[in-house]
DOROKE-202771 format. One record per residue (C-alpha): residue number from 1; x, y, z. Coordinates in nm, 3 decimals. Example, Ala and Ser with C-alpha at 12.3 -4.5 7.8 and 13.67 -1.06 7.14 Angstrom:
BEGIN
1_1.230_-0.450_0.780 .
2_1.367_-0.106_0.714 .
//
This chain:
BEGIN
1_12.907_7.474_17.208 .
2_12.984_7.732_16.948 .
3_13.317_7.785_16.779 .
4_13.422_8.060_16.533 .
5_13.707_7.925_16.327 .
6_13.873_8.100_16.038 .
7_13.903_7.913_15.718 .
8_14.275_7.963_15.718 .
9_14.318_7.764_16.044 .
10_14.614_7.531_15.987 .
11_14.578_7.159_15.996 .
12_14.641_7.000_16.340 .
13_14.492_7.291_16.528 .
14_14.322_7.163_16.847 .
15_14.003_7.297_16.991 .
16_13.937_7.191_17.353 .
17_13.584_7.092_17.423 .
18_13.402_7.106_17.746 .
19_13.410_6.784_17.950 .
20_13.103_6.593_18.055 .
21_13.008_6.524_18.424 .
22_12.898_6.186_18.551 .
23_12.827_6.150_18.922 .
24_12.875_5.780_18.904 .
25_13.207_5.640_18.997 .
26_13.409_5.356_18.897 .
27_13.315_5.182_18.587 .
28_12.988_5.360_18.575 .
29_13.156_5.696_18.549 .
30_13.248_5.877_18.226 .
31_13.460_5.657_18.019 .
32_13.490_5.805_17.660 .
33_13.375_6.063_17.400 .
34_13.261_6.025_17.041 .
35_13.185_6.277_16.764 .
36_12.966_6.246_16.459 .
37_13.129_6.192_16.126 .
38_13.258_6.498_15.943 .
39_13.520_6.585_15.680 .
40_13.730_6.826_15.872 .
41_13.772_6.727_16.237 .
42_13.865_6.422_16.448 .
43_13.824_6.369_16.819 .
44_14.120_6.344_17.052 .
45_14.068_6.258_17.418 .
46_14.322_6.395_17.657 .
47_14.354_6.266_18.016 .
48_14.447_6.522_18.268 .
49_14.668_6.467_18.565 .
50_14.368_6.427_18.786 .
51_14.235_6.155_18.567 .
52_13.973_6.360_18.393 .
53_13.912_6.292_18.028 .
54_13.915_6.613_17.817 .
55_13.788_6.591_17.453 .
56_13.964_6.788_17.174 .
57_13.872_6.858_16.812 .
58_14.173_6.826_16.584 .
59_14.155_6.987_16.234 .
60_14.252_6.731_15.981 .
61_14.161_6.906_15.656 .
62_14.179_7.273_15.554 .
63_13.858_7.458_15.588 .
64_13.694_7.635_15.294 .
65_13.422_7.870_15.387 .
66_13.325_7.911_15.024 .
67_13.243_7.535_15.025 .
68_13.103_7.504_15.372 .
69_13.058_7.794_15.596 .
70_12.950_7.606_15.911 .
71_12.958_7.261_16.076 .
72_12.736_7.092_16.330 .
73_12.926_6.810_16.511 .
74_12.752_6.597_16.768 .
75_12.974_6.519_17.072 .
76_12.864_6.213_17.271 .
77_12.997_6.115_17.619 .
78_12.960_5.748_17.735 .
79_13.001_5.583_18.075 .
80_13.107_5.223_18.147 .
81_12.789_5.111_18.308 .
82_12.550_4.851_18.192 .
83_12.354_4.961_18.019 .
84_12.574_5.233_17.888 .
85_12.447_5.574_17.949 .
86_12.539_5.865_17.716 .
87_12.516_6.234_17.701 .
88_12.552_6.452_17.391 .
89_12.609_6.807_17.295 .
90_12.609_6.984_16.956 .
91_12.921_7.164_16.861 .
92_12.841_7.451_16.621 .
93_13.143_7.556_16.424 .
94_13.116_7.873_16.212 .
95_13.391_7.906_15.957 .
96_13.477_8.272_15.925 .
97_13.577_8.411_15.588 .
98_13.924_8.502_15.495 .
99_14.003_8.693_15.169 .
100_14.141_8.397_14.998 .
101_13.949_8.436_14.671 .
102_14.013_8.689_14.398 .
103_13.723_8.826_14.193 .
104_13.667_8.628_13.876 .
105_13.520_8.745_13.540 .
106_13.319_8.507_13.334 .
107_13.569_8.544_13.047 .
108_13.895_8.711_12.988 .
109_13.799_8.893_12.664 .
110_13.482_9.084_12.594 .
111_13.416_9.198_12.234 .
112_13.129_9.436_12.170 .
113_12.992_9.590_11.851 .
114_12.854_9.940_11.895 .
115_12.686_10.148_11.626 .
116_12.853_10.485_11.581 .
117_12.525_10.668_11.606 .
118_12.466_10.539_11.961 .
119_12.351_10.823_12.183 .
120_12.535_10.933_12.492 .
121_12.493_10.708_12.801 .
122_12.419_10.404_12.590 .
123_12.498_10.075_12.771 .
124_12.792_9.916_12.594 .
125_12.851_9.607_12.809 .
126_12.776_9.491_13.163 .
127_13.080_9.323_13.318 .
128_13.031_9.115_13.634 .
129_13.306_8.956_13.840 .
130_13.237_8.706_14.120 .
131_13.414_8.665_14.457 .
132_13.333_8.369_14.684 .
133_13.442_8.560_14.983 .
134_13.190_8.735_15.186 .
135_13.152_9.061_15.352 .
136_13.409_9.314_15.269 .
137_13.614_9.049_15.099 .
138_13.333_8.978_14.862 .
139_13.255_9.340_14.773 .
140_13.394_9.411_14.424 .
141_13.466_9.750_14.264 .
142_13.532_9.800_13.893 .
143_13.766_10.037_13.715 .
144_13.923_10.092_13.375 .
145_14.292_10.057_13.323 .
146_14.527_10.063_13.029 .
147_14.283_10.288_12.843 .
148_14.369_10.554_12.587 .
149_14.273_10.916_12.625 .
150_14.032_10.888_12.331 .
151_13.858_10.594_12.503 .
152_13.842_10.784_12.831 .
153_13.660_11.065_12.645 .
154_13.409_10.825_12.497 .
155_13.337_10.565_12.770 .
156_13.285_10.536_13.143 .
157_13.229_10.239_13.385 .
158_13.009_10.213_13.689 .
159_13.241_10.105_13.973 .
160_12.966_9.916_14.155 .
161_12.776_9.753_13.872 .
162_13.047_9.714_13.614 .
163_12.834_9.874_13.338 .
164_13.031_10.045_13.063 .
165_12.840_10.329_12.898 .
166_12.914_10.596_12.637 .
167_12.974_10.949_12.746 .
168_13.057_11.105_12.407 .
169_12.960_11.077_12.043 .
170_13.129_10.814_11.834 .
171_13.263_10.834_11.480 .
172_13.350_10.524_11.288 .
173_13.544_10.730_11.035 .
174_13.773_10.859_11.314 .
175_13.827_10.551_11.535 .
176_13.695_10.213_11.437 .
177_13.768_10.028_11.768 .
178_13.852_10.091_12.132 .
179_14.048_9.856_12.366 .
180_14.055_9.879_12.742 .
181_14.127_9.669_13.059 .
182_13.856_9.641_13.323 .
183_13.979_9.563_13.674 .
184_13.765_9.403_13.945 .
185_13.895_9.438_14.307 .
186_13.742_9.303_14.627 .
187_13.750_9.466_14.969 .
188_14.050_9.268_15.071 .
189_14.259_9.408_14.791 .
190_14.253_9.109_14.564 .
191_14.175_9.186_14.201 .
192_14.152_9.041_13.856 .
193_14.100_9.196_13.511 .
194_13.944_9.136_13.172 .
195_14.001_9.288_12.832 .
196_13.719_9.474_12.657 .
197_13.731_9.549_12.283 .
198_13.457_9.776_12.152 .
199_13.415_9.764_11.775 .
200_13.243_10.071_11.632 .
201_12.992_9.972_11.368 .
202_12.964_10.208_11.072 .
203_12.633_10.386_11.027 .
204_12.529_10.567_10.709 .
205_12.586_10.904_10.861 .
206_12.792_11.060_10.584 .
207_12.648_11.181_10.256 .
208_12.860_11.137_9.943 .
209_13.088_11.423_9.845 .
210_13.104_11.532_9.481 .
211_13.444_11.650_9.362 .
212_13.481_11.793_9.011 .
213_13.834_11.705_8.912 .
214_13.826_11.843_8.557 .
215_13.560_12.058_8.394 .
216_13.501_12.267_8.083 .
217_13.304_12.582_8.155 .
218_13.190_12.611_7.794 .
219_13.181_12.396_7.484 .
220_13.097_12.488_7.123 .
221_12.749_12.411_7.007 .
222_12.876_12.187_6.727 .
223_13.034_11.943_6.976 .
224_12.963_11.585_6.877 .
225_12.770_11.351_7.108 .
226_13.002_11.183_7.358 .
227_13.212_11.492_7.423 .
228_13.356_11.484_7.777 .
229_13.249_11.784_7.979 .
230_13.378_11.695_8.326 .
231_13.546_11.424_8.533 .
232_13.375_11.360_8.865 .
233_13.501_11.189_9.180 .
234_13.241_11.079_9.432 .
235_13.376_11.016_9.783 .
236_13.184_10.862_10.073 .
237_13.385_10.802_10.391 .
238_13.136_10.544_10.514 .
239_13.225_10.179_10.466 .
240_13.062_9.880_10.309 .
241_12.735_9.939_10.139 .
242_12.720_10.278_10.303 .
243_13.023_10.384_10.103 .
244_12.904_10.255_9.767 .
245_12.757_10.532_9.551 .
246_12.589_10.582_9.218 .
247_12.558_10.907_9.024 .
248_12.281_11.058_8.808 .
249_12.167_11.383_8.645 .
250_11.848_11.547_8.763 .
251_11.612_11.645_8.484 .
252_11.589_11.570_8.112 .
253_11.910_11.714_7.973 .
254_12.122_11.617_7.672 .
255_12.392_11.479_7.903 .
256_12.472_11.153_8.077 .
257_12.706_11.024_8.347 .
258_12.908_10.709_8.293 .
259_13.133_10.526_8.539 .
260_13.497_10.512_8.442 .
261_13.634_10.341_8.755 .
262_13.556_10.303_9.123 .
263_13.380_10.621_9.233 .
264_13.502_10.804_8.922 .
265_13.252_10.922_8.661 .
266_13.246_11.113_8.332 .
267_12.990_11.374_8.225 .
268_12.921_11.341_7.851 .
269_12.695_11.496_7.588 .
270_12.432_11.266_7.441 .
271_12.290_11.472_7.153 .
272_12.378_11.776_6.939 .
273_12.353_12.114_7.111 .
274_12.197_12.432_6.978 .
275_12.300_12.761_7.138 .
276_12.017_12.945_6.964 .
277_11.766_12.735_7.160 .
278_11.949_12.700_7.493 .
279_12.267_12.897_7.552 .
280_12.332_12.779_7.909 .
281_12.270_12.462_8.106 .
282_12.257_12.425_8.483 .
283_12.349_12.059_8.526 .
284_12.254_11.921_8.868 .
285_12.452_11.608_8.959 .
286_12.312_11.384_9.234 .
287_12.522_11.124_9.416 .
288_12.345_10.867_9.635 .
289_12.497_10.594_9.855 .
290_12.352_10.248_9.915 .
291_12.307_10.285_10.287 .
292_11.983_10.243_10.475 .
293_11.838_10.491_10.462 .
294_12.036_10.617_10.162 .
295_12.199_10.958_10.180 .
296_12.254_11.182_9.880 .
297_12.406_11.513_9.784 .
298_12.379_11.736_9.479 .
299_12.605_11.976_9.298 .
300_12.516_12.213_9.015 .
301_12.753_12.270_8.726 .
302_12.697_12.565_8.490 .
303_12.786_12.497_8.127 .
304_12.786_12.771_7.864 .
305_12.730_12.684_7.500 .
306_12.958_12.893_7.277 .
307_12.837_13.006_6.939 .
308_12.952_12.878_6.602 .
309_12.841_13.015_6.270 .
310_12.583_12.750_6.197 .
311_12.289_12.974_6.101 .
312_12.254_13.165_5.778 .
313_12.090_13.506_5.786 .
314_11.715_13.490_5.726 .
315_11.486_13.743_5.565 .
316_11.136_13.790_5.691 .
317_11.001_13.714_5.341 .
318_11.135_13.520_5.046 .
319_11.007_13.792_4.815 .
320_10.927_14.156_4.878 .
321_10.697_14.378_4.674 .
322_10.760_14.753_4.686 .
323_10.569_15.034_4.515 .
324_10.760_15.349_4.420 .
325_10.597_15.649_4.252 .
326_10.761_15.767_3.934 .
327_10.952_16.097_3.908 .
328_11.110_16.026_4.245 .
329_11.401_16.248_4.355 .
330_11.757_16.117_4.344 .
331_11.856_15.946_4.667 .
332_11.498_15.856_4.744 .
333_11.470_15.581_5.007 .
334_11.285_15.299_4.837 .
335_11.269_15.027_5.098 .
336_11.459_14.879_5.390 .
337_11.522_14.508_5.383 .
338_11.624_14.342_5.706 .
339_11.761_13.998_5.780 .
340_11.814_13.837_6.117 .
341_12.079_13.592_6.232 .
342_12.029_13.402_6.557 .
343_12.405_13.356_6.597 .
344_12.612_13.575_6.826 .
345_12.861_13.861_6.791 .
346_13.056_13.850_6.464 .
347_12.854_13.554_6.345 .
348_12.541_13.770_6.363 .
349_12.678_14.085_6.195 .
350_12.507_14.116_5.858 .
351_12.609_14.312_5.550 .
352_12.385_14.367_5.250 .
353_12.468_14.387_4.882 .
354_12.295_14.376_4.547 .
355_12.389_14.068_4.349 .
356_12.163_14.128_4.049 .
357_12.352_14.156_3.723 .
358_12.302_14.442_3.482 .
359_12.081_14.366_3.184 .
360_12.046_14.543_2.855 .
361_11.703_14.664_2.957 .
362_11.793_14.805_3.294 .
363_12.127_14.884_3.463 .
364_12.059_14.782_3.823 .
365_12.373_14.923_3.983 .
366_12.334_15.262_3.819 .
367_11.976_15.317_3.938 .
368_11.950_15.134_4.271 .
369_12.202_15.115_4.556 .
370_12.190_14.963_4.905 .
371_12.338_15.065_5.237 .
372_12.552_14.766_5.334 .
373_12.485_14.809_5.705 .
374_12.119_14.914_5.727 .
375_11.982_14.742_5.417 .
376_11.812_15.060_5.290 .
377_11.763_15.071_4.913 .
378_11.813_15.411_4.748 .
379_11.712_15.530_4.402 .
380_12.006_15.664_4.204 .
381_11.788_15.784_3.917 .
382_11.438_15.913_3.863 .
383_11.203_15.640_3.743 .
384_10.962_15.689_3.456 .
385_10.657_15.465_3.463 .
386_10.613_15.501_3.087 .
387_10.961_15.360_3.026 .
388_11.007_15.117_3.317 .
389_10.729_14.961_3.518 .
390_10.902_14.705_3.739 .
391_11.250_14.611_3.863 .
392_11.360_14.277_4.005 .
393_11.654_14.309_4.241 .
394_11.831_14.024_4.416 .
395_11.973_14.129_4.752 .
396_12.224_13.919_4.944 .
397_12.260_13.920_5.324 .
398_12.593_13.778_5.445 .
399_12.713_13.733_5.801 .
400_13.065_13.794_5.930 .
401_13.129_13.439_6.048 .
402_13.405_13.206_5.937 .
403_13.321_13.077_5.691 .
404_13.052_13.338_5.614 .
405_12.698_13.225_5.539 .
406_12.458_13.410_5.312 .
407_12.106_13.415_5.177 .
408_11.936_13.610_4.902 .
409_11.590_13.748_4.847 .
410_11.408_13.903_4.554 .
411_11.275_14.257_4.580 .
412_11.020_14.338_4.313 .
413_10.990_14.715_4.271 .
414_10.678_14.835_4.092 .
415_10.688_15.190_3.955 .
416_10.351_15.348_4.017 .
417_10.206_15.592_3.766 .
418_10.168_15.962_3.828 .
419_9.960_16.190_3.611 .
420_10.258_16.344_3.436 .
421_10.143_16.308_3.074 .
422_9.880_16.516_2.902 .
423_9.644_16.350_2.654 .
424_9.773_16.332_2.298 .
425_9.536_16.372_2.007 .
426_9.583_16.117_1.733 .
427_9.291_16.214_1.512 .
428_9.220_16.446_1.345 .
429_9.572_16.546_1.259 .
430_9.660_16.892_1.386 .
431_9.900_17.161_1.284 .
432_10.143_17.356_1.492 .
433_9.865_17.554_1.665 .
434_9.659_17.241_1.746 .
435_9.409_17.327_1.470 .
436_9.261_17.073_1.234 .
437_9.208_17.168_0.869 .
438_8.844_17.106_0.783 .
439_8.564_16.867_0.860 .
440_8.286_16.892_0.596 .
441_7.924_16.834_0.697 .
442_7.667_16.800_0.421 .
443_7.394_17.059_0.455 .
444_7.143_16.782_0.422 .
445_7.264_16.615_0.746 .
446_7.004_16.522_0.997 .
447_7.011_16.555_1.371 .
448_7.247_16.302_1.532 .
449_7.459_16.233_1.226 .
450_7.826_16.159_1.294 .
451_8.047_16.449_1.188 .
452_8.385_16.326_1.310 .
453_8.552_16.156_1.606 .
454_8.832_16.294_1.818 .
455_9.071_16.016_1.902 .
456_9.323_16.076_2.186 .
457_9.552_15.866_2.401 .
458_9.727_15.917_2.736 .
459_10.065_15.760_2.807 .
460_9.967_15.727_3.175 .
461_9.772_15.430_3.306 .
462_9.470_15.358_3.518 .
463_9.260_15.652_3.621 .
464_9.525_15.882_3.485 .
465_9.450_15.753_3.137 .
466_9.073_15.774_3.151 .
467_8.982_16.047_2.900 .
468_8.674_16.262_2.869 .
469_8.577_16.495_2.585 .
470_8.388_16.826_2.593 .
471_8.350_17.147_2.396 .
472_8.557_17.426_2.540 .
473_8.445_17.682_2.282 .
474_8.168_17.652_2.027 .
475_7.994_17.895_1.790 .
476_7.649_18.018_1.884 .
477_7.399_17.881_1.836 .
478_7.557_17.545_1.885 .
479_7.495_17.300_1.608 .
480_7.701_17.010_1.739 .
481_7.742_16.788_2.041 .
482_8.030_16.565_2.154 .
483_8.013_16.233_2.341 .
484_8.193_16.260_2.674 .
485_8.360_15.920_2.665 .
486_8.396_15.841_2.294 .
487_8.480_16.183_2.148 .
488_8.222_16.143_1.869 .
489_8.095_16.478_1.735 .
490_7.741_16.466_1.602 .
491_7.495_16.720_1.461 .
492_7.255_16.869_1.708 .
493_7.003_16.984_1.451 .
494_6.941_17.015_1.079 .
495_7.103_17.302_0.890 .
496_6.880_17.567_0.711 .
497_6.966_17.720_0.377 .
498_7.119_18.032_0.526 .
499_7.327_17.851_0.780 .
500_7.675_17.984_0.843 .
501_7.914_17.796_0.621 .
502_8.191_17.762_0.879 .
503_8.177_17.659_1.246 .
504_8.477_17.676_1.470 .
505_8.480_17.457_1.786 .
506_8.747_17.392_2.047 .
507_8.747_17.042_2.191 .
508_8.897_16.982_2.537 .
509_9.037_16.635_2.605 .
510_9.094_16.583_2.983 .
511_9.223_16.284_3.179 .
512_9.103_16.164_3.520 .
513_9.428_16.222_3.711 .
514_9.489_16.433_4.019 .
515_9.534_16.706_3.926 .
516_9.382_16.646_3.581 .
517_9.578_16.727_3.266 .
518_9.423_16.827_2.936 .
519_9.483_16.931_2.579 .
520_9.270_17.106_2.315 .
521_9.211_17.088_1.944 .
522_9.055_17.353_1.721 .
523_8.813_17.206_1.469 .
524_8.682_17.393_1.159 .
525_8.355_17.234_1.059 .
526_8.228_17.334_0.710 .
527_7.863_17.303_0.619 .
528_7.833_17.274_0.239 .
529_7.632_17.085_-0.025 .
530_7.930_17.064_-0.253 .
531_8.278_17.107_-0.127 .
532_8.415_17.199_-0.474 .
533_8.155_17.473_-0.531 .
534_8.165_17.635_-0.189 .
535_8.533_17.618_-0.121 .
536_8.628_17.963_-0.274 .
537_8.370_18.137_-0.061 .
538_8.477_17.942_0.237 .
539_8.839_18.039_0.180 .
540_8.755_18.409_0.152 .
541_8.551_18.398_0.465 .
542_8.822_18.208_0.637 .
543_9.091_18.452_0.527 .
544_8.887_18.756_0.632 .
545_8.825_18.599_0.966 .
546_9.190_18.520_1.006 .
547_9.290_18.876_0.903 .
548_9.060_19.027_1.162 .
549_9.192_18.788_1.420 .
550_9.551_18.878_1.337 .
551_9.470_19.250_1.340 .
552_9.323_19.225_1.685 .
553_9.641_19.061_1.801 .
554_9.856_19.336_1.654 .
555_9.650_19.611_1.816 .
556_9.677_19.457_2.157 .
557_10.052_19.429_2.125 .
558_10.077_19.789_1.993 .
559_9.880_19.929_2.286 .
560_10.108_19.747_2.527 .
561_10.418_19.890_2.362 .
562_10.272_20.244_2.353 .
563_10.184_20.225_2.722 .
564_10.537_20.115_2.806 .
565_10.697_20.392_2.598 .
566_10.456_20.650_2.736 .
567_10.546_20.563_3.091 .
568_10.916_20.564_3.011 .
569_10.891_20.909_2.843 .
570_10.706_21.062_3.137 .
571_10.965_20.933_3.377 .
572_11.253_21.070_3.165 .
573_11.081_21.411_3.136 .
574_11.031_21.440_3.509 .
575_11.389_21.342_3.581 .
576_11.516_21.595_3.320 .
577_11.310_21.879_3.467 .
578_11.432_21.802_3.817 .
579_11.796_21.823_3.711 .
580_11.773_22.146_3.498 .
581_11.556_22.374_3.710 .
582_11.694_22.566_4.005 .
583_11.369_22.755_4.091 .
584_11.092_22.596_4.282 .
585_10.827_22.790_4.081 .
586_10.911_22.614_3.763 .
587_10.771_22.276_3.893 .
588_10.522_22.401_4.139 .
589_10.399_22.152_4.383 .
590_10.464_21.834_4.197 .
591_10.426_21.622_4.505 .
592_10.081_21.754_4.565 .
593_9.947_21.501_4.322 .
594_10.138_21.426_4.012 .
595_9.870_21.205_3.868 .
596_9.578_21.310_4.081 .
597_9.386_21.508_3.818 .
598_9.574_21.449_3.498 .
599_9.443_21.154_3.297 .
600_9.484_21.051_2.933 .
601_9.197_21.148_2.708 .
602_9.118_20.940_2.408 .
603_8.922_21.129_2.138 .
604_8.680_20.933_1.932 .
605_8.862_21.007_1.611 .
606_9.222_21.070_1.518 .
607_9.249_21.156_1.149 .
608_9.622_21.156_1.121 .
609_9.670_20.805_1.246 .
610_9.814_20.553_1.013 .
611_9.576_20.280_1.133 .
612_9.263_20.253_0.926 .
613_9.070_20.089_1.208 .
614_8.872_20.312_1.456 .
615_9.133_20.305_1.729 .
616_9.228_20.681_1.726 .
617_9.373_20.840_2.033 .
618_9.540_21.163_2.157 .
619_9.751_21.219_2.463 .
620_9.800_21.564_2.620 .
621_10.012_21.604_2.925 .
622_10.155_21.923_3.082 .
623_10.387_22.000_3.363 .
624_10.241_22.344_3.418 .
625_10.176_22.390_3.787 .
626_9.857_22.578_3.712 .
627_9.696_22.313_3.495 .
628_9.856_22.018_3.673 .
629_9.851_21.825_3.348 .
630_10.114_21.656_3.137 .
631_10.128_21.778_2.775 .
632_10.301_21.565_2.513 .
633_10.367_21.773_2.199 .
634_10.573_21.814_1.891 .
635_10.830_21.563_1.786 .
636_10.772_21.324_2.085 .
637_10.411_21.255_1.987 .
638_10.511_21.216_1.625 .
639_10.779_20.969_1.724 .
640_10.532_20.755_1.921 .
641_10.287_20.744_1.635 .
642_10.555_20.647_1.385 .
643_10.684_20.367_1.610 .
644_10.336_20.235_1.662 .
645_10.260_20.234_1.295 .
646_10.580_20.053_1.213 .
647_10.516_19.792_1.477 .
648_10.160_19.730_1.360 .
649_10.262_19.685_0.997 .
//
């Protein structure tokens, strides 16, 4: 026998069983029923009106399918015979499920830690509820309730499996935890819920941020070590070790970073700065957190070094040597001195000045000046090597800084010699016409004997003062020679008895300059055995020679004057004729050749002349057109002769 009984069957419910059949009668017929022991049912025997015995199962205890889903009860029928005969049947009772159990979670609160860098569709937690019911009553579906919009955007749950997974990216810095209620419902409509708290675990996903709160774009180069350049705030929105940072400077620079408080730092100088070496720094600041792996960020700060007047001007040399030729023109550019200053702008503007003081020997300011801007030295006077050979000038270069810095240098100016001085004869002493009196040579002198020595000096120097000696004019035949470098005059031969008593020589003294300069001296060399005996004769000869020499000079001058007067007279005569005559025949064809055929004729002798020397002359000139000659007659010729005679005497 099979029975299907719901587990919600109330206690006392009766289930009629089938009766047994026994053909015997009387005492040997069916007498009673028995059932096997069980926890839920008892046997009740009911006698019908016809005397039949009908067995019934009576429920004594509530059924629980979740504890026992089925029962097998053995029903036994007994007769009253001896021996007792029995018959049995198995009663199969299936307890059908009723939705009397709600789904149950293993715990009421689930707490999960989830890293913020978890990718999408990452399993967060697997929730599982149990329901002892079966069938539809035991089928559980899961859902989220009491969830925020932010959590709905980030998480989802599988309704069949109860798996909660991510569906969006997470950010610890935005939301650090999510809370939600998960509901489990069976097919019969019973449900239960559990609370899920998802804690987002911080990951080192944010690099530090460098914020310059206060900065100086430039500092002077004389700033002392420890000067504050900038205040820096480092911010990292991560937490824990991920949010702890340290700061450093990249590269070897004269700066350092020190911590002033939590995540606040100071940028300081560590050593003196020099704008002339480095005028700008690009300071790269690096901030690194302590996460794993660590993240870092950099920021570059540009710092300009402003100039201060910490450098004096500097000359290229501590001493300059300049060569200037003498006889220079006024305003001559001698030399340009230049100084440099590595400073900037006004601190590098240089002015020049002469700081040498005047001395008794040389007035510096009156002879040398300097352009204050260009440093060019100018000569204010013409230098003379023979009077001044060198000048020492101290020049100062001063910048325009505050306070100004200066430096000085020495300029040594050497005056170079030019060949501007002729040799000067010291011996023998000369007169006004550069003639010496007498040098006496004994007639008995031999070849090579020293007669005299010409001594000369040259105020120039060097090659310009190298002197050489030579004869410019000497009597023939020559009886003397002169040494080229010493000026010694020596005899060239012995003198015979009838040798000329007096020899006149002209000595040329020449220097070695370019161009060379020279001077001469006239020497009268007397050859005599006894100077006292021969001196009267020598004087007469000397006077006669001098008279003839003077006469020659007078004649030359007279001829020049006569030629000038002659030309002037002819010109006056022609002009006079042209003004007085009105007839062309009077002049003829003057233009045909006024001087073509007419020429002065000088006769060999002119007896009327006042000059006793054989320099007679006659001039005949005519203006007659037929003769085409000029004739000078009468009083005009007499006038010329008288003037000439007067001039000569």
